[in-house]
C-alpha positions as CSV (number, residue, x, y, z in Angstrom):
1,M,52.8,-28.9,17.2
2,K,52.2,-31.1,19.2
3,N,53.8,-34.9,19.3
4,P,51.3,-37.0,19.7
5,I,54.3,-39.3,20.2
6,L,55.6,-38.0,23.1
7,I,52.1,-37.7,24.7
8,Y,51.0,-40.9,25.0
9,T,54.8,-41.8,26.3
10,L,54.8,-39.5,29.4
11,A,51.1,-40.8,29.8
12,R,51.9,-44.1,30.1
13,L,54.7,-43.6,32.3
14,G,53.0,-41.5,34.1
15,V,50.4,-43.9,35.3
16,F,53.2,-46.8,36.1
17,S,54.7,-44.8,38.0
18,V,51.8,-42.9,39.6
19,L,50.2,-47.2,40.4
20,L,54.7,-48.2,41.0
21,T,54.5,-45.9,43.6
22,I,51.0,-46.7,45.5
23,M,51.8,-49.7,45.3
24,L,56.2,-49.6,47.3
25,L,53.8,-47.7,49.8
26,A,51.6,-50.5,50.3
27,G,54.4,-52.8,51.7
28,F,54.6,-55.3,47.7
29,P,58.3,-55.8,47.4
30,P,59.8,-53.9,44.5
31,L,60.0,-56.8,42.6
32,W,56.1,-57.7,42.3
33,A,54.8,-54.3,42.6
34,A,57.2,-53.6,38.9
35,L,55.8,-56.6,36.8
36,F,52.1,-55.3,38.3
37,S,52.1,-52.2,37.6
38,A,53.4,-53.0,34.5
39,M,50.6,-55.2,33.6
40,L,48.3,-52.7,35.0
41,S,49.5,-50.1,33.7
42,L,49.3,-51.5,29.7
43,A,45.6,-52.4,30.6
44,F,44.9,-49.0,31.0
45,S,46.5,-47.1,28.4
46,L,44.4,-50.4,25.6
47,I,41.6,-48.7,27.7
48,F,41.8,-45.6,28.4
49,L,44.6,-43.8,26.4
50,R,42.8,-44.9,23.2
51,H,43.4,-41.6,21.4
52,S,46.7,-40.5,22.3
53,R,47.5,-44.3,20.8
54,E,46.0,-43.7,17.7
55,A,46.9,-40.2,17.0
56,S,51.0,-41.9,17.5
57,S,50.6,-45.1,15.6
58,A,49.4,-42.4,12.6
59,K,51.6,-40.1,13.6
60,L,54.3,-43.1,13.3
61,Y,53.1,-44.4,9.8
62,D,52.2,-40.9,7.7
63,S,56.4,-41.1,8.5
64,V,57.1,-43.7,7.3
65,H,55.1,-44.3,3.7
66,K,56.0,-40.3,4.1
67,P,55.8,-39.7,-0.4
68,K,59.4,-39.4,-1.8
69,K,59.9,-36.9,-3.7
70,T,60.9,-37.1,-7.9
71,A,63.6,-36.1,-9.7
72,D,61.4,-33.4,-11.3
73,E,60.1,-32.3,-7.6
74,K,63.7,-32.3,-6.5
75,A,65.0,-30.1,-9.1
76,E,61.9,-27.2,-8.3
77,D,62.0,-27.3,-4.1
78,E,66.6,-26.5,-5.7
């Protein structure tokens, strides 16, 4: 089973690292390159990574709002 949270995180980090590498090779100062890369990777992920962001959000929501087992269900499981 694929973990959508891991996929989304790796995609965001990948976009950031590619942009950072390009800006550093272009001669930007490291601090400015990191800031611009962070802003551009955020914009990129909002536009192009919508499906994986929604999938990871749904997985987080499901894990937080998992129905709690009643005493009867726990007894049946044992």
